[in-house]
N, C-alpha and C positions, 0 to 999 in steps of 0.2 A: 504494499499499500504506500503510495507516494503522497504524503500529507502536506498541504500547504502551510500547516501550522508547526511543522518541524517535529512532529511526534507521531507514532503509530500505536495502535492498540489491538489487542486480541481478547475476545470475551469468552470466558469458560462458563457456560450456563450451568453445568452440573454443580460446580463449587461456588458459583456466584462471585467470580473473581474477574477483574479487569486487569490485564497485564499491559503495561505501557513501557515503550522504549522511546527515549528523547533522542532525536536524530541530529541535534545541533550542539555545538559547543557553547553558543550564546544562550544562556538560560534566563535572560531578562524577560519576565512576564510569562514564561512558559508554565511554571508551577501554578500561577494563578488561573491561567486559561484552562489547564487540565482539571484543576479542582472545580472550577465553575462548571465545566462540561460534564464532569462526573456526577456532581451533586444534582444537576438538573436532569440528566439523561438516564443514569443508573444509580439512583440513591440507595438501593437495596444491595449493591455489590461492594465487595472489598476492592481496594485499588492496591496494585503493586508496581512500582517503578523499578525496572531491571535493566541490565546491560543488553547490548545487541545479541551477544552469544546466548545468554539465558533466555531472552525473548524468543530467539529462533528455536532453541531446544524445546521450550514449552509448546510452542506453536506446532512444531513437527511431531512431537509426542502425542499431542491431542488429536491431530489430524490422523495419525496412524491408528489410534484407538477407535476412531469413528469409522474407519474402513472395514 
């Protein structure tokens, strides 16, 4: 996912977790944007901000389990 806001997310419905990877070095305003988006769109989910490697591992593992 190529996000104009410099972050990408993956939603795990089973565990109600939103996994987020921040794709930029410039973090000004990103945390506030993510928090506002999360609270409005997925208030019942937990949020986890992770590295690119961990994000890809979680995403791939979840997709493998769904197959």
